[in-house]
C-alpha positions in Angstrom: -47.8 -37.6 -64.1 -47.4 -36.1 -60.6 -44.6 -36.2 -58.1 -45.0 -37.4 -54.5 -42.1 -36.9 -52.1 -41.4 -39.9 -49.9 -38.8 -38.8 -47.3 -35.9 -37.7 -49.4 -36.6 -40.2 -52.3 -38.6 -38.9 -55.2 -41.2 -41.5 -56.4 -43.1 -41.2 -59.6 -46.8 -42.5 -59.6 -49.2 -42.8 -62.4 -52.5 -40.9 -62.5 -55.4 -43.5 -62.0 -58.6 -43.4 -64.1 -61.8 -42.4 -62.4 -63.8 -45.5 -63.5 -64.7 -47.9 -60.7 -63.3 -51.4 -60.5 -64.6 -54.5 -58.9 -63.0 -55.3 -55.5 -59.9 -57.5 -55.4 -56.7 -57.6 -57.4 -56.0 -59.2 -60.7 -53.0 -61.3 -61.3 -51.5 -58.6 -63.5 -51.9 -55.9 -60.7 -50.3 -58.2 -58.2 -47.4 -58.8 -60.5 -47.0 -55.0 -61.1 -47.0 -54.3 -57.4 -44.4 -57.0 -56.7 -42.2 -55.6 -59.5 -42.4 -52.1 -58.0 -41.5 -53.4 -54.5 -38.6 -55.4 -55.9 -37.3 -52.2 -57.8 -37.7 -50.1 -54.6 -35.7 -52.7 -52.5 -33.0 -52.8 -55.2 -32.8 -48.9 -55.1 -32.6 -49.0 -51.3 -29.8 -51.6 -51.5 -27.9 -49.4 -54.0 -28.2 -46.3 -51.8 -27.1 -48.2 -48.7 -24.1 -49.5 -50.6 -23.2 -46.0 -51.7 -23.5 -44.8 -48.1 -21.3 -47.5 -46.6 -18.7 -47.0 -49.4 -18.7 -43.3 -48.7 -18.2 -43.8 -44.9 -15.4 -46.3 -45.6 -13.4 -44.3 -48.1 -13.8 -40.8 -46.5 -13.8 -37.5 -48.3 -10.2 -36.4 -48.1 -8.2 -39.4 -49.5 -8.8 -38.8 -53.2 -11.2 -41.8 -53.6 -14.8 -41.7 -54.8 -16.9 -39.4 -52.6 -20.1 -37.5 -52.8 -20.1 -33.8 -53.9 -20.8 -31.0 -51.5 -23.5 -28.4 -52.1 -20.7 -25.9 -53.0 -19.5 -28.3 -55.8 -23.0 -28.7 -57.1 -23.4 -24.9 -57.2 -20.0 -24.3 -58.7 -20.4 -27.1 -61.3 -23.9 -27.8 -62.5 -22.7 -31.0 -64.2 -22.6 -32.5 -60.7 -26.4 -32.4 -60.5 -26.9 -36.1 -61.2 -24.5 -37.0 -58.5 -26.1 -34.3 -56.4 -29.4 -36.1 -56.6 -27.8 -39.2 -55.3 -26.2 -37.1 -52.5 -29.7 -35.8 -51.7 -31.0 -39.3 -51.6 -28.1 -40.2 -49.3 -28.7 -37.3 -46.9 -31.0 -39.3 -44.7 -27.8 -41.2 -43.7 -25.0 -38.5 -43.7 -25.4 -34.7 -43.0 -24.5 -32.4 -45.9 -21.3 -30.4 -45.5 -22.5 -26.9 -46.2 -20.6 -24.3 -48.2 -20.2 -22.3 -45.0 -18.7 -25.2 -43.1 -16.4 -26.0 -46.0 -15.2 -22.3 -46.1 -14.7 -22.4 -42.3 -12.6 -25.6 -42.5 -10.4 -24.1 -45.2 -10.0 -20.8 -43.3 -9.0 -22.6 -40.1 -6.5 -24.8 -42.0 -5.1 -21.7 -43.8 -4.5 -19.8 -40.5 -3.0 -22.8 -38.8 -0.6 -23.1 -41.8 0.2 -19.3 -42.1 -0.3 -17.6 -38.8 1.1 -20.2 -36.3 4.6 -18.7 -36.8 6.0 -15.2 -37.0 9.2 -14.0 -38.8 12.4 -14.5 -36.9 14.6 -12.6 -39.4 13.6 -9.4 -41.3 15.2 -10.5 -44.6 14.7 -14.3 -44.6 11.0 -15.3 -44.6 12.0 -19.0 -44.1 13.2 -18.3 -40.6 10.2 -18.4 -38.2 9.3 -19.0 -34.6 6.1 -20.3 -33.0 3.6 -17.4 -32.4 2.4 -19.0 -29.1 5.9 -18.9 -27.6 7.3 -15.7 -29.1 4.4 -13.3 -29.5 4.9 -10.3 -27.1 2.1 -7.9 -26.3 2.7 -4.4 -27.6 1.5 -1.4 -25.6 -1.9 -0.3 -27.0 -3.9 2.9 -26.2 -7.4 3.8 -27.4 -8.7 7.2 -28.1 -11.5 8.2 -25.7 -14.9 9.0 -27.0 -16.1 12.6 -27.2 -14.1 15.7 -27.6 -11.6 15.3 -24.7 -8.3 16.9 -25.8 -5.1 18.0 -24.2 -2.7 20.7 -25.5 0.8 19.8 -26.3 3.4 22.3 -27.5 5.5 21.4 -30.6 8.5 23.5 -31.9 8.2 24.1 -35.6 10.4 26.1 -38.0 7.9 29.0 -37.9 7.5 28.9 -34.1 6.0 27.0 -31.2 2.3 25.9 -31.5 0.0 24.1 -29.2 -1.6 21.1 -31.0 -4.6 19.1 -29.9 -4.0 15.6 -28.6 -6.7 13.1 -27.9 -7.0 11.7 -24.4 -6.3 8.0 -24.4 -6.9 4.9 -22.3 -4.4 2.1 -22.1 -5.6 -1.4 -23.2 -4.4 -4.4 -21.2 -4.0 -6.6 -24.4 -5.1 -6.9 -28.0 -8.3 -8.7 -26.8 -9.6 -5.4 -25.5 -9.8 -4.1 -29.1 -12.8 -6.4 -29.5 -14.1 -6.2 -26.0 -13.4 -2.6 -24.8 -14.8 -1.0 -27.9 -18.3 -2.5 -27.5 -20.6 -1.4 -30.3 -17.7 -0.3 -32.6 -17.5 -2.4 -35.8 -14.7 -0.4 -37.4 -11.3 -0.4 -35.6 -8.4 1.6 -36.8 -5.0 0.4 -35.5 -2.2 2.9 -36.2 1.5 2.9 -35.4 5.1 3.4 -36.6 6.8 1.1 -39.1 8.3 -1.8 -37.1 6.0 -1.2 -34.1 4.4 -4.7 -34.3 1.2 -4.0 -36.3 1.4 -6.9 -38.8 2.6 -9.3 -36.1 -0.4 -8.3 -33.9 -2.8 -9.0 -36.8 -1.3 -12.4 -37.4 -2.0 -13.1 -33.7 -5.6 -12.0 -34.1 -6.1 -14.2 -37.1 -4.4 -17.1 -35.4 -6.8 -16.7 -32.5 -9.7 -17.4 -34.8 -8.6 -21.1 -34.8 -9.2 -21.3 -31.1 -12.8 -22.0 -30.0 -12.1 -20.3 -26.7 -10.8 -17.1 -28.1 -12.6 -13.8 -28.4 -12.5 -14.3 -32.1 -14.6 -17.5 -31.9 -17.8 -15.3 -32.0 -17.2 -14.8 -35.7 -18.2 -17.4 -38.3 -15.8 -16.0 -40.9 -12.5 -14.2 -40.4 -10.6 -12.9 -43.4 -7.0 -11.6 -43.0 -6.2 -9.6 -46.1 -2.7 -8.2 -46.8 -3.4 -5.0 -48.6 0.1 -4.6 -49.9 -0.6 -7.6 -52.2 -3.5 -5.9 -53.8 -1.7 -4.5 -56.9 -4.5 -4.5 -59.5 -7.9 -4.4 -57.9 -9.4 -2.9 -54.7 -11.9 -5.8 -54.5 -11.6 -7.6 -51.2 -13.4 -10.7 -52.6 -10.7 -11.0 -55.3 -8.0 -10.5 -52.6 -9.6 -13.3 -50.5 -9.5 -15.6 -53.5 -6.0 -14.7 -54.4 -4.6 -14.9 -50.9 -6.7 -17.5 -49.0 -9.5 -19.3 -50.9 -8.6 -19.8 -54.5 -11.2 -22.6 -55.0 -14.1 -20.5 -54.1 -15.9 -18.5 -56.8 -16.4 -14.8 -56.2 -20.2 -15.1 -56.3 -20.1 -17.9 -53.7 -17.9 -15.9 -51.4 -20.2 -12.9 -51.7 -23.3 -14.9 -50.9 -21.5 -16.5 -47.9 -20.5 -13.0 -46.5 -23.9 -11.5 -47.3 -25.7 -14.3 -45.4 -23.3 -14.0 -42.4 -22.5 -10.3 -42.5 -22.8 -9.6 -38.8 -20.7 -12.6 -37.9 -17.9 -11.9 -40.3 -14.6 -10.1 -39.4 -12.2 -8.5 -41.9 -8.6 -7.9 -40.8 -7.0 -5.6 -43.3 -3.2 -5.3 -42.9 -1.4 -2.2 -44.2 -3.7 0.5 -45.5 -0.6 2.6 -46.1 0.8 -0.2 -48.4 -1.9 -0.5 -51.0 -1.2 1.7 -54.1 -3.3 4.8 -54.0 -4.5 4.4 -57.6 -5.7 0.9 -56.7 -7.3 2.1 -53.5 -9.3 4.8 -55.3 -10.2 2.8 -58.4 -13.8 1.8 -59.1 -14.9 -1.4 -57.4 -15.6 -4.2 -59.9 -19.3 -5.2 -60.2 -20.3 -7.8 -57.7 -17.5 -7.0 -55.3 -16.6 -5.1 -52.2 -14.0 -2.3 -52.4 -11.5 -1.6 -49.6 -12.4 2.1 -49.6 -16.1 1.3 -49.4 -15.6 -1.1 -46.5 -13.5 1.4 -44.6 -16.0 4.3 -45.2 -18.9 2.0 -44.0 -20.7 2.1 -47.4 -20.9 -1.7 -47.6 -20.8 -4.5 -45.0 -22.0 -2.2 -42.3 -22.7 -5.0 -39.9 -19.3 -6.7 -40.3 -16.4 -6.1 -37.9 -13.4 -4.5 -39.6 -9.9 -4.1 -38.1 -7.5 -2.2 -40.3 -3.9 -1.3 -39.6 -1.9 1.6 -41.0 1.0 4.0 -40.4 -0.1 7.4 -39.1 -0.1 9.2 -42.4 -3.1 7.3 -43.7 -5.3 7.8 -40.6 -6.8 10.9 -42.2 -7.9 8.9 -45.3 -9.8 6.4 -43.1 -11.5 8.8 -40.7 -12.5 11.4 -43.4 -14.8 8.8 -44.9 -16.0 7.4 -41.6 -15.6 9.3 -38.4 -16.7 6.6 -35.9 -13.7 4.3 -36.0 -12.5 3.0 -32.6 -9.0 4.5 -32.7 -6.2 2.3 -31.3 -2.5 3.1 -31.4 0.5 0.8 -30.8 3.3 2.4 -28.8 5.6 -0.6 -29.2 7.3 -2.4 -26.3 7.8 -1.4 -22.7 11.2 -2.2 -21.3 9.9 -5.2 -19.4 8.3 -6.6 -22.6 11.6 -6.2 -24.5 13.3 -8.1 -21.7 10.8 -11.0 -22.1 11.1 -11.0 -25.9 14.9 -11.2 -25.6 14.7 -14.1 -23.1 12.2 -16.0 -25.4 14.4 -15.4 -28.4 17.5 -17.0 -26.9 15.6 -19.7 -25.0 14.8 -21.3 -28.4 18.5 -21.9 -28.9 19.1 -22.8 -25.3 21.4 -19.8 -25.1 20.0 -18.2 -21.9 23.4 -16.6 -21.1 23.3 -14.7 -24.4 19.9 -13.4 -23.5 21.0 -12.3 -20.0 24.1 -10.6 -21.4 22.0 -8.7 -24.0 19.5 -7.6 -21.3 22.3 -6.5 -19.1 23.8 -4.5 -22.0 20.4 -2.9 -22.8 19.4 -2.0 -19.3 22.8 -0.3 -18.7 22.7 1.8 -21.8 20.3 4.8 -21.8 20.1 4.9 -25.6 19.2 1.3 -26.0 16.6 1.5 -23.2 14.6 3.9 -25.4 15.5 2.1 -28.6 14.0 -1.2 -27.5 10.6 0.4 -27.5 10.6 -0.4 -31.3 9.9 -4.2 -31.6 11.8 -4.6 -34.9 14.9 -3.0 -33.4 14.7 -5.6 -30.5 14.7 -8.3 -33.2 17.7 -6.7 -34.9 19.6 -6.5 -31.6 18.9 -10.2 -30.9 20.1 -11.3 -34.4 23.3 -9.2 -34.1 24.0 -10.4 -30.6 23.3 -14.0 -31.6 25.8 -13.7 -34.4 28.6 -11.8 -32.6 27.9 -12.4 -28.8 28.1 -8.6 -28.5 27.0 -5.5 -30.3 29.5 -3.6 -32.5 31.8 -1.4 -30.5 31.1 1.5 -32.9 27.6 2.9 -32.7 27.8 4.0 -36.4 28.3 0.4 -37.5 25.2 -0.7 -35.6 23.0 2.0 -37.0 24.3 1.4 -40.5 23.1 -2.2 -40.2 19.7 -1.0 -39.0 19.3 1.4 -41.9 20.4 -1.1 -44.5 17.8 -3.6 -43.2 15.0 -1.0 -43.1 15.8 -0.1 -46.7 16.0 -3.7 -47.8 12.6 -4.5 -46.3 10.7 -1.8 -48.1 12.5 -1.0 -51.4 10.8 -2.1 -54.6 12.0 -5.1 -56.7 14.8 -4.0 -59.0 15.4 -0.7 -57.1 19.0 0.3 -56.4 19.2 -0.2 -52.6 22.5 1.6 -52.0 21.5 4.5 -54.3 18.1 4.8 -52.6 19.6 4.8 -49.1 22.2 7.4 -49.9 19.7 9.7 -51.6 17.2 9.4 -48.8 19.8 9.9 -46.0 21.0 13.1 -47.8 17.5 14.5 -48.3 16.3 13.7 -44.8 19.6 14.7 -43.3 19.4 18.3 -44.4 16.1 18.8 -42.5 17.3 16.7 -39.6 20.4 18.8 -39.1 18.5 22.1 -39.3 16.2 20.8 -36.6 19.1 19.7 -34.2 21.0 23.0 -34.7 18.1 25.4 -34.7 19.2 28.5 -32.8 15.8 28.7 -31.1 16.2 25.2 -29.6 16.3 21.7 -30.8 13.4 20.6 -33.1 12.2 17.0 -33.4 9.0 17.8 -35.2 8.8 19.2 -38.7 6.2 20.5 -41.1 5.8 18.4 -44.3 6.8 21.5 -46.4 10.4 21.4 -45.1 11.0 18.1 -47.0 11.4 17.5 -50.7 8.2 15.7 -51.7 10.0 12.6 -53.1 12.3 12.4 -50.0 9.3 12.6 -47.7 7.4 9.9 -49.6 10.5 7.6 -49.6 11.3 8.4 -46.0 7.7 7.3 -44.9 7.8 4.2 -47.2 11.1 3.0 -45.8 10.1 3.6 -42.2 12.4 6.5 -41.3 9.6 9.0 -41.0 6.0 9.2 -39.9 3.6 11.8 -41.0 0.3 12.7 -39.2 -2.3 15.4 -39.3 -3.0 17.5 -36.2 -5.1 20.5 -35.4 -3.9 23.7 -33.7 -6.7 26.1 -33.1 -8.5 26.6 -36.4 -5.4 25.4 -38.4 -4.7 21.9 -39.6 -1.1 20.8 -39.7 0.7 18.0 -41.3 3.7 17.2 -39.1 6.6 14.8 -39.6 8.8 13.1 -37.0 11.6 10.5 -37.3 11.4 6.9 -36.2 13.5 7.7 -33.1 15.6 10.7 -32.2 18.8 8.7 -32.8 17.6 8.1 -36.4 17.2 11.8 -36.9 20.8 12.2 -35.5 22.1 9.5 -37.9 20.5 11.2 -40.9 21.7 14.6 -39.8 25.3 13.2 -39.3 25.2 11.6 -42.8 24.4 15.0 -44.4 26.8 16.9 -42.1 29.8 14.6 -42.7 29.3 14.8 -46.5 29.1 18.6 -46.4 32.9 18.7 -45.9 33.5 17.7 -49.6 30.3 19.2 -51.1 30.1 22.5 -49.3 33.0 23.1 -46.9 31.8 26.6 -45.9 28.5 25.1 -44.9 30.3 22.4 -43.0 32.3 24.9 -40.9 29.2 27.1 -40.4 27.3 24.1 -39.0 30.2 23.0 -36.8 30.4 26.5 -35.2 26.8 26.1 -34.1 28.1 23.5 -31.6 29.2 25.2 -28.4 29.8 24.5 -24.6 26.0 24.9 -24.0 24.9 22.2 -26.5 27.9 20.0 -27.1 26.6 17.2 -25.0 23.2 17.3 -26.6 25.0 16.8 -29.9 26.8 13.6 -28.6 25.2 11.2 -31.1 25.2 13.6 -34.0 29.0 14.0 -33.5 29.6 10.2 -32.9 27.8 9.3 -36.1 29.5 12.1 -38.1 32.9 10.8 -37.0 32.0 7.3 -37.9 30.6 8.2 -41.3 33.5 10.5 -42.1 36.2 7.9 -41.0 39.4 8.5 -42.9 38.3 12.0 -44.0 39.9 15.3 -42.8 36.5 16.1 -41.4 37.1 13.8 -38.5 40.2 15.6 -37.3 38.4 19.0 -37.6 35.5 17.7 -35.5 37.7 16.2 -32.8 39.9 19.3 -32.4 36.9 21.6 -32.4 34.9 19.7 -29.8 37.7 19.4 -27.3 37.9 23.2 -27.1 34.4 23.5 -25.9 35.4 23.8 -22.2 33.2 25.0 -19.4 34.4 24.1 -15.8 36.4 21.3 -14.2 33.6 18.6 -14.1 32.5 19.7 -17.5 36.1 19.0 -18.8 36.0 15.4 -17.5 32.8 14.7 -19.4 34.1 16.6 -22.5 37.2 14.4 -22.5 35.0 11.3 -22.4 33.0 12.6 -25.3 36.1 13.3 -27.4 37.4 9.8 -26.7 34.0 8.4 -27.9 34.4 10.4 -31.1 38.0 9.0 -31.5 36.7 5.4 -31.1 34.0 6.0 -33.8 36.5 7.6 -36.2 39.0 4.8 -36.1 41.7 7.4 -36.4 44.6 6.1 -34.3 46.9 9.1 -35.1 44.5 11.6 -33.6 44.9 10.2 -30.1 48.2 12.0 -29.5 46.5 15.3 -30.5 43.9 15.1 -27.7 44.3 16.6 -24.2 45.9 14.2 -21.8 43.8 13.9 -18.6 45.1 13.9 -15.1 41.9 12.7 -13.5 39.0 11.0 -15.3 35.8 9.0 -14.7 34.1 6.3 -16.8 30.5 5.8 -16.1 29.4 3.3 -18.8 30.6 0.4 -21.0 30.9 2.7 -24.0 33.2 5.1 -22.1 35.3 2.2 -21.0 35.6 1.0 -24.6 36.6 4.5 -25.6 39.2 4.7 -22.8 40.8 1.4 -23.8 40.9 2.5 -27.4 42.5 5.8 -26.4 45.2 4.1 -24.3 46.0 1.6 -27.1 46.3 4.4 -29.7 48.7 6.5 -27.6 52.3 6.3 -28.6 53.5 7.4 -25.1 52.1 5.9 -21.8 49.6 8.2 -20.0 51.8 9.0 -17.0 49.9 12.2 -16.3 46.8 10.2 -15.2 46.8 10.3 -11.3 43.3 9.0 -10.5 40.9 6.8 -12.6 37.3 6.2 -11.3 35.2 3.6 -12.9 31.5 2.7 -12.4 30.8 -0.9 -13.2 27.7 -3.1 -13.3 28.7 -6.3 -15.2 31.3 -8.9 -16.1 31.8 -7.2 -19.5 32.7 -3.9 -17.9 35.1 -5.6 -15.4 36.7 -7.4 -18.3 37.3 -4.1 -20.0 38.7 -2.7 -16.8 41.2 -5.5 -16.6 42.4 -4.6 -20.2 42.6 -0.9 -19.2 44.5 -1.8 -16.0 47.3 -3.3 -18.0 47.7 -0.1 -20.0 47.7 2.3 -17.1 50.9 3.7 -15.5 52.0 2.1 -12.2 51.3 5.3 -10.3 47.7 5.7 -11.4 45.2 5.0 -8.6 42.1 3.2 -9.7 38.8 3.5 -7.8 36.0 1.1 -8.7 32.4 1.8 -7.9 30.6 -1.6 -8.5 26.8 -1.8 -8.4 25.5 -5.4 -8.3 22.0 -6.8 -8.1 22.2 -10.6 -8.3 22.8 -13.7 -6.2 25.5 -13.6 -3.5 27.3 -16.3 -5.4 27.3 -14.2 -8.6 28.4 -11.1 -6.6 31.5 -13.0 -5.3 32.4 -14.1 -8.9 32.3 -10.5 -10.0 34.5 -9.4 -7.0 37.1 -11.9 -7.9 37.4 -10.3 -11.4 38.5 -7.0 -9.9 42.1 -6.3 -11.1 44.7 -7.1 -8.5 46.7 -4.0 -8.9 48.0 -2.6 -5.6 46.6 0.8 -6.6 43.1 -0.5 -7.1 40.3 0.1 -4.5 36.7 -0.9 -4.9 33.5 0.3 -3.3 30.8 -2.3 -4.0 27.1 -1.6 -3.6 25.5 -5.0 -3.5 21.6 -5.1 -3.6 20.5 -8.6 -2.6 18.6 -10.4 -5.3 14.8 -10.9 -5.1 15.4 -14.6 -6.1 16.5 -17.4 -3.8 20.0 -18.6 -4.2 20.0 -22.0 -6.0 23.7 -22.7 -5.7 24.4 -25.8 -3.7 28.0 -24.9 -2.9 28.6 -22.2 -0.3 31.2 -19.6 -1.4 34.6 -20.0 -0.1 36.4 -17.5 2.1 37.2 -14.2 0.4 40.6 -14.0 -1.3 43.0 -12.3 1.1 44.0 -9.7 -1.5 40.3 -8.6 -1.9 39.9 -7.9 1.8 42.4 -5.0 1.4 40.9 -3.8 -1.9 37.1 -3.9 -1.3 34.6 -2.0 0.7 31.2 -3.7 0.5 28.0 -1.8 1.0 25.1 -4.3 1.5 21.6 -3.2 0.3 18.5 -5.2 1.4 15.2 -3.7 0.2 11.5 -4.8 0.3 11.9 -7.4 -2.5 15.3 -8.8 -1.6 15.4 -12.5 -0.9 16.9 -12.9 2.6 17.1 -16.5 3.9 19.4 -18.6 6.0 21.7 -19.3 3.0 22.3 -15.6 2.6 22.9 -15.1 6.3 25.4 -18.0 6.4 27.2 -16.5 3.4 27.3 -13.1 5.0 28.7 -14.6 8.2 31.4 -16.5 6.4 32.5 -14.1 3.7 31.0 -10.7 4.3 32.7 -10.2 7.7 35.9 -9.6 6.0 34.7 -6.8 3.7 31.3 -5.4 4.7 31.6 -1.8 5.9 28.0 -0.5 5.3 24.6 -2.1 5.5 21.2 -0.8 4.5 17.8 -2.4 5.4 14.7 -0.9 3.9 11.0 -1.8 4.4 11.7 -5.0 6.3 10.2 -6.3 9.6 12.2 -5.8 12.8 12.7 -9.6 12.9 15.1 -9.1 10.0 17.0 -6.6 11.9 17.6 -9.2 14.6 18.7 -11.8 12.0 21.0 -9.3 10.3 22.5 -8.2 13.7 23.3 -11.9 14.5 24.8 -12.5 11.1 27.1 -9.4 11.4 28.1 -9.9 14.9 31.8 -9.1 15.3 32.2 -7.3 12.0 34.9 -5.0 13.0 34.9 -3.0 9.7 31.2 -2.0 9.9 31.0 1.8 10.0 27.7 2.7 8.4 24.2 1.3 9.3 21.0 2.6 7.5 17.5 1.4 8.6 14.5 2.8 6.9 10.7 2.2 7.0 11.1 -0.5 9.6 8.9 -0.1 12.7 11.3 -0.1 15.6 9.0 1.6 18.2 9.6 -0.2 21.5 12.2 -2.5 19.8 15.3 -0.3 19.4 17.2 -2.8 21.4 17.4 -5.1 18.4 19.7 -2.6 16.7 22.3 -2.9 19.4 24.4 -5.7 17.7 24.8 -3.4 14.7 26.0 -0.4 16.7 29.6 -1.5 16.9 32.5 0.6 18.2 33.6 1.0 14.6 30.3 2.6 13.6 30.6 6.2 12.3 27.1 6.8 10.8 23.7 5.6 11.9 20.4 6.3 10.1 17.0 5.4 11.6 14.7 7.1 9.1 10.9 6.7 9.4 11.2 3.9 12.0 8.1 4.9 14.0 10.1 6.3 17.0 8.8 8.8 19.5 9.9 10.2 22.9 9.4 6.8 24.6 12.2 5.4 22.4 14.7 8.2 23.4 16.2 6.3 26.4 16.8 3.2 24.3 18.4 5.3 21.6 20.7 6.9 24.2 21.6 3.4 25.5 22.8 2.4 22.0 25.3 5.2 22.0 27.2 5.3 25.3 29.4 8.2 26.3 32.6 8.1 24.3 31.2 6.2 21.2 32.8 7.4 18.0 29.6 8.1 16.1 29.9 11.1 13.7 26.6 11.2 11.9 23.0 10.5 13.1 19.8 10.6 10.9 16.5 10.3 12.7 14.4 12.0 10.1 10.7 11.0 9.7 10.1 10.1 13.4 7.8 11.7 16.0 10.1 13.3 18.6 8.8 16.3 20.5 11.0 19.3 21.5 11.5 17.8 24.9 12.5 14.5 23.4 15.0 16.3 21.1 16.4 18.1 24.1 17.0 14.9 26.0 18.6 13.2 23.0 20.9 16.1 22.1 22.0 16.6 25.7 23.4 13.1 25.6 24.9 13.5 22.0 27.2 16.3 23.1 29.3 13.6 24.7 30.0 12.1 21.3 32.2 13.4 18.5 29.0 14.1 16.4 29.5 16.2 13.3 26.0 15.9 11.6 22.5 15.5 12.9 19.6 15.1 10.5 16.1 15.6 12.0 14.1 17.7 9.5 11.6 18.7 12.2 8.5 20.3 10.6 6.1 20.4 13.6 4.7 23.4 15.5 7.8 23.5 17.7 10.2 23.7 14.9 11.7 27.0 16.1 12.1 25.7 19.6 13.7 22.5 18.4 16.2 24.5 16.4 17.1 26.5 19.5 17.5 23.4 21.6 19.9 21.8 19.1 21.9 24.9 18.7 22.3 25.2 22.5 23.2 21.6 23.1 25.2 20.9 19.9 26.6 24.3 18.8 29.4 22.8 16.6 27.2 20.2 14.9 25.7 20.7 11.4 21.9 20.4 11.8 19.0 20.1 9.4 
């Protein structure tokens, strides 16, 4: 018998004898041929029926379907059906093993990477990645041996360490485009700095045919922390992504498409070291071998890790493209907060939190850490504010960090206390080092177990650096404030474990470093609340005097410590101020707490100055105003950047006390006013209380609505106006709007070209004007006559600033000859030309009693 292939149908034909036959067909032969044709037609009808049934029922509804090549390969018993499938392939294209794998990968990533966690302890709470993913700041190490030197202060002295020069990447996409030719990418960064979320975003992009990831046929996101028993990536892919694919099938798929396969390995620092270093099972690919470029050399590999495992990766393969995540920039943090609260239609919550963050120097640096931004959003969403006590907020941070990384069955509280004590000892030594504050440590300073746990929980990061011919392993804390929290935990507990050591440490705080120890002291008072240690700290700190202004700041610090301690009875033991300033919301909170704790009213306080920026601070001020003695004079300095309508709302919240005066610096918003209602006339009481300084800069929105509002309301309170970087047409519009403002006494114009157009300033130079500034306005000698005409003899101007213009010595002579007819006290010229000496002589001759620069 021999086989002849007819299309895709196998037909068996009999071998014919070589004897010759007479021409023509016998009846028997004709019958045989007819029978064969009938059988063939019957087979064709069967195949067609199978095809139509297959098309009708589909492959995904559980009804009868044809097997794929993968199923035939995985289960040889399907061979019979497979033959029918082969027969059918002339009607329907075979779904290949590669396509089936791609389909399952895409579906898996759509199911698992389209959302990101919205709560660090509740995996069921998620948000859409397309709406909430925020770009972290990424930098890439430059090629070659380009280094910079950076000094670090260690226990054994200061050393210069080598730092690689870096280039900023615009987005994560640049990891795959900017590192052309690099198939191994190492992404490092602190715990909580967005590495895992970034890798979710990369994997999710593989489902988008227009993404940079579309160039790969296969993309495998492997969570290394889940590899508990084997280092084989194929086994991990089966366990985590594709359980229905046999290991051999996966290996063949990857081998056949090696150059078009990408591995995304998340968390090199989280795979157990014994697993990582274990032998790779036969027929598999080990994580270590992949990283060290021993296998799959043509595949693209992106691996994330904390800094302490960078050495492990680069020792085995030195040609990684090195990328580091630096977390959020402040603007990114703002966008994240806005997106978080937009999902609940709680925009005002988002704005309030952003205002709180941007007005707090500590929080401005803290929101660099993406996971801390999430913590802040969750707390604010729950309480509509942050805890008044900083210790309470950081205790929550620490508890969540421990909960995220502690092992199942591990005592969380015991672990947290042990780690804080162990790390706190080294942290305190660094802060109180007599040679100067230390924020970088050698690994030898820590107990080995404390160092390991500190890195695991995310409190510490460890990295290797070179210094000359020496290699150093250095350790830093997640953020300086976390070092201060750990140090405070150890310091506060010293009082009952080693009282002598407690007093020895306390005495290392002195007038020179007391303010640098602010957060250490706050945390210590909060942690030791109710303990005698609190009173000892408060009484010691308030004795660290050094000058009058220093004393005001010191009293603010002591009141902050009182607030953290929760010790009401200590208030009466503190120095009672006669004059004090509050420059932040936390200082206002501390002042309110102090006044509430006092058993006798603070009659000694003569003057109270407050710097405010928000509704929250003005609300606190209203509470404080009710606690102040009637004779205390309150001065408010209010800085506002918002719409004019919002500004007026804030002004109306100023306490109505007869002893309250407010100087308001209002920078006009860059956004147009959307309010349909024009603001009403200013309350009569506010006209006597408020001095408004109007700031209009390059980005301020300045339209007819604003001008109308100024004319109606501002006339009653505006005493100063500043215009910066605007065309002279805006000077004309402003002059028309302020016409007749009898309280205007200060006008500042800067970087507005007024050459030949000084006349437009005339409406602003009112008889009430005391100070005029025309800095960098393009003026020269030709403009001197116009400037003189603005200031007629007898005008009450006391200060004139014409810095940055092009007057000659003769022009200055003409101007100052006229100015001696005015009660001028200050002239700012800052002349730096060749005639500087002559100009000085001219001014001294014409204006001998005027201060000149």
